[in-house]
C-alpha positions, 0 to 999 in steps of 0.5 A: 029392797036395795042397798049401796054401801059406801066405804073409804076402805078397800073391799077386802075385810072392811066394814062394807064386806061385813055389812054385805055379809050380814045382809046376805046371811039373813034369809029374810033380808036377803029375800027382800032384796030387789038387786044385788048388794052394791059396794062402792069402796076404795080401790084395792091398792096401797093408799097414795099420798098425792091428792090427785091419786087419792081422788082416783082411789077413794069413792066420790059422789060420782062413783056412789051415784053410779052405784045407786043407779046400778041397783035402781036398774 
């Protein structure tokens, strides 16, 4: 009844957007949801080259765990 989609791509026109669309467009699946679909994606910015900045842009364990906690509330 809950879904969290983690994707290293940005939120626009990526796999997470397509999966979220499929889930919400199917009536039976949508009605089974107990919480809104939560996407944990890269920030909508140009991908940086530096490792420190990459760590900020891409989803990590903490961001994914936060998304999971959000849908479990």
